[in-house]
FIZADO-638955 format. One record per residue (C-alpha): x, y, z; residue in three letters. Coordinates in steps of 0.2 Angstrom, whole numbers, padded with zeros to 4 digits, always signed. Each point is the difference from the previous one (the first is absolute). Layout:
XYZALA
...
END
This chain:
+0420+0479+0492MET
-0010+0006+0015ASN
-0001-0015+0012LYS
-0011+0008+0013ASP
-0016-0003-0010TYR
+0005-0018-0005LEU
+0006-0005+0018ASP
-0016+0006+0007THR
-0010-0012-0011LEU
+0012-0014+0003LYS
-0002+0002+0019SER
-0019-0003-0002PHE
-0007-0017+0005ASP
-0010+0000-0016MET
+0012-0008-0012ARG
-0003-0013-0014PRO
-0006-0016+0007GLY
-0014-0004+0013LYS
-0009+0014+0009ILE
-0013+0000+0012LYS
-0017+0007-0006VAL
-0015+0003+0012LYS
-0015-0004-0011GLU
-0018-0002+0007HIS
+0008-0001+0018LYS
+0010-0015-0004GLU
+0019-0002-0002GLU
+0005-0008-0016VAL
+0016-0002-0009LEU
+0000+0008-0018LEU
+0014-0005-0012GLU
+0007+0016-0009GLN
+0011+0000-0015GLU
+0014+0012+0001ALA
-0007+0011-0013ARG
-0017+0001+0009GLY
+0009+0006+0016MET
+0009+0013-0010MET
-0017+0006-0007ASP
-0007+0000+0018LEU
+0015+0011+0006HIS
-0002+0012-0015GLU
-0019+0002+0004GLU
+0004+0004+0018ILE
+0014+0012-0004ILE
-0011+0010-0013LYS
-0014+0001+0014TRP
+0012+0007+0013PHE
+0007+0013-0013MET
-0017+0006-0003LYS
-0005+0000+0018ASN
+0015+0005+0011PRO
-0002-0002+0019ARG
-0017-0007-0001PRO
-0012-0003+0015ALA
+0000-0017+0007ASP
-0018-0004-0006ASP
+0005+0003-0018LYS
+0015-0011+0002VAL
-0010-0014+0008HIS
-0013+0002-0014ALA
+0014-0003-0013LEU
+0006-0015+0010ALA
-0017-0008+0000GLU
-0003+0004-0018LYS
+0017-0009-0004MET
-0004-0014+0012GLY
+0015+0004+0011ILE
+0001-0001+0019ASP
-0001+0018+0008HIS
+0015-0002+0011ASP
+0011-0007-0013LYS
-0005+0013-0013PHE
+0002+0015+0012GLU
+0016-0006+0008GLY
+0009-0004-0016HIS
-0006+0014-0011ILE
-0010+0013+0008TYR
+0013+0012+0008MET
+0015-0006-0010ILE
-0007+0003-0018LEU
-0010+0016+0004SER
+0015+0008+0007ASP
+0013-0007-0012LEU
-0008+0002-0017ILE
-0003+0018+0003HIS
+0018+0005+0003GLU
+0013+0005-0012GLY
+0005+0015-0010ARG
-0016-0002-0012SER
-0011+0004+0015LYS
+0003+0019-0001LYS
+0004+0000-0019PHE
-0011+0012-0009ASN
+0008-0001-0017GLY
-0004-0011-0015LYS
+0009-0016-0003TYR
+0006-0003-0018ASN
-0011-0015-0006PRO
+0015-0009-0009LYS
+0011+0002+0016GLU
-0014-0007+0011LEU
-0004-0014-0011ALA
+0019-0005-0002ALA
+0002+0002+0019GLY
-0015-0012+0004ILE
+0007-0013-0011GLU
+0018+0002+0008VAL
-0008-0002+0018GLU
-0011-0014-0005LYS
+0016-0010-0003GLU
+0003+0000+0019HIS
-0018-0003+0006LEU
-0016-0006-0007PRO
-0012+0013+0006TYR
-0004+0013-0013PRO
-0007+0013+0012SER
+0016+0000+0011ILE
+0011+0000-0016ALA
-0009+0016-0006GLU
+0002+0008+0018LYS
+0019-0003+0000ILE
+0002+0006-0018ALA
-0010+0016+0005LYS
+0011+0003+0015ASP
+0016-0001-0011HIS
-0008+0011-0013LEU
-0005+0013+0013ALA
+0018+0002+0005GLU
+0008-0002-0018ILE
-0012+0002-0014PRO
+0010-0010-0013ASP
+0006-0013+0013TYR
-0003-0015-0011TYR
+0007+0008-0016THR
+0016+0003+0010ARG
+0000-0017+0007LEU
-0002-0008-0018LYS
+0014+0010-0007LYS
+0012-0004+0014MET
-0004-0018-0001GLU
+0003+0001-0019ALA
+0017+0008+0004GLN
+0004-0013+0013GLY
+0000+0013+0013GLY
-0013-0008+0011VAL
-0010-0016+0000LYS
-0014-0005+0012GLU
+0013-0009+0010SER
+0007+0016+0005THR
-0016+0006+0008ILE
+0006-0003+0018LEU
-0010-0008+0013GLU
+0003+0014+0011ALA
-0007+0012-0013ASP
-0018+0000+0007VAL
-0012+0010+0010LEU
-0001-0009+0017THR
-0005+0003+0017SER
+0014-0010+0008THR
+0014+0012-0005GLY
+0016-0003-0008PHE
+0018-0004+0007ASP
+0017-0001-0009VAL
+0018+0000+0004ASP
+0002+0018-0007MET
+0019+0002+0001GLU
+0003-0018-0006GLY
-0012+0000-0015ASP
+0006+0017-0005THR
+0018-0005-0001LEU
-0004-0017-0009LYS
-0011+0009-0013ASN
+0009+0001-0017THR
-0015+0008-0010ASN
+0000+0018-0004PHE
-0018+0000+0006ARG
-0010-0013+0010LYS
-0017+0004+0007VAL
-0001-0010+0016LEU
-0016+0005+0007TYR
-0015+0010-0005THR
-0015+0005+0011SER
-0014+0013-0003LYS
+0010+0014+0007HIS
+0018-0004-0002LEU
+0013-0010-0009GLN
+0017-0008+0004LEU
+0013-0001-0013VAL
+0018-0006-0001LEU
+0013+0007-0011MET
+0018-0004-0005SER
+0007+0015-0009VAL
+0016-0001-0011LYS
+0001+0018-0006ASP
-0016+0010+0005ASP
-0019-0001+0000ILE
-0002+0014-0012GLY
-0006+0018+0003MET
-0019-0001+0003GLU
-0015+0007+0009THR
-0015-0008+0008HIS
-0016+0010-0002ASP
-0010-0010+0012LYS
+0007-0006+0016GLY
+0015+0001+0011ASP
+0015-0012+0001GLN
+0011-0006+0014PHE
+0017-0007-0004ILE
+0013-0009+0011ARG
+0017-0006-0005ILE
+0006-0017+0005GLU
+0016-0002-0010GLY
+0012+0010-0010GLY
+0003+0019-0001LYS
-0006+0014-0012GLY
-0009+0017+0000LYS
-0018+0005-0001ALA
-0007+0016-0008ILE
-0017+0007+0005ILE
-0006+0016-0009ASP
+0018+0005-0002GLY
+0006-0004+0018ARG
+0014-0013-0001GLU
+0006-0010+0015PHE
+0010-0016+0003PRO
-0008-0017+0003ILE
+0007-0016+0007LYS
-0005-0015+0010ASP
-0013+0006+0013GLY
-0004+0016-0009THR
-0019+0003-0001ALA
-0009+0014-0008PHE
-0017+0005-0006ILE
-0005+0007-0018ILE
-0016+0011+0001PRO
-0013-0001-0014GLU
+0005+0010-0015GLY
+0019+0001+0004SER
+0012-0003-0014GLU
+0012-0013+0006HIS
+0014-0012-0004ASN
+0010-0013+0010VAL
+0018-0002-0007ILE
+0012-0014+0004ASN
+0018+0006+0002THR
+0007-0016+0007GLY
+0008-0015-0008SER
-0014-0012+0005GLU
-0019+0001-0003ASP
-0009+0012+0011LEU
-0013-0010+0010LYS
-0016+0008+0006LEU
-0018-0002+0004TYR
-0014+0013-0004ALA
-0017+0002+0008VAL
-0013+0009-0012TYR
-0016+0007+0007ALA
-0011-0003-0009PRO
+0007-0014-0011PRO
+0009+0006-0016ASN
+0004-0017-0010HIS
-0011-0015-0005PRO
+0000-0013+0013LYS
+0013-0014-0001GLY
+0010+0009-0014ILE
+0018-0005-0002ILE
+0012+0010-0011HIS
+0017-0008-0001LYS
+0009+0015-0007THR
-0003+0019-0001LYS
-0002-0002-0019GLU
-0014-0012+0002GLU
-0009+0011+0012ALA
+0002+0015-0011GLU
-0006-0010-0015SER
-0016-0006+0010SER
-0004+0018+0005GLU
+0001+0007-0018LYS
-0012-0014-0005ASP
END
């Protein structure tokens, strides 16, 4: 799931419980049920989605209409939501979403957070990147290839960056493919290769690979060269390529895709599992 949206809402001082409301120039405490507060958040989110980066007077007018103190309303919501809600792959997406995929996506994302508008936004971000994202996810869950628990906490769009023990995590990984991190423009993937990854071509995007353990050979558009611990190479867009293990132990590597090439958080334990998923 995409935690940025949820974490932003959680950071607000406007959570279920008692909130201060300025009404008729007097401070009063108003009891709010959790559902009522969620409805309030939903109303604010929808307003900002329709009015990105509004002028101060419009924000203050909305705050007064809702009976919320100007400073609190502006400080907690104004800049944060107006910037955050309008980011993501769906912002520049000019195609059409498959209605069934979108409906399924909204239901999946609503399992993680109670705000329909944000659930729809996250679903659209996924579908702008991978049109059948939720169909793939459902099939892999049915096959036991991936569950919600495998959607890694690091697999989110975040402004705070991402750090990892690259060598250590790569050597410890036993999965054929493990998507460790995905952002808007790139994706970090760990691989443990027993024989080879299979001859393939990526029509959209380049790929960087570094070997952290084992030995083998790589083939890029017919050019063959040896690879071992410390070898790094780049596979340009449209190049037919393969990475082959020639040693007695698994070939340990990590790959960086630009832009992302696989669904977020996906884990394929074996090459066969990965190939089956791609055929589906």
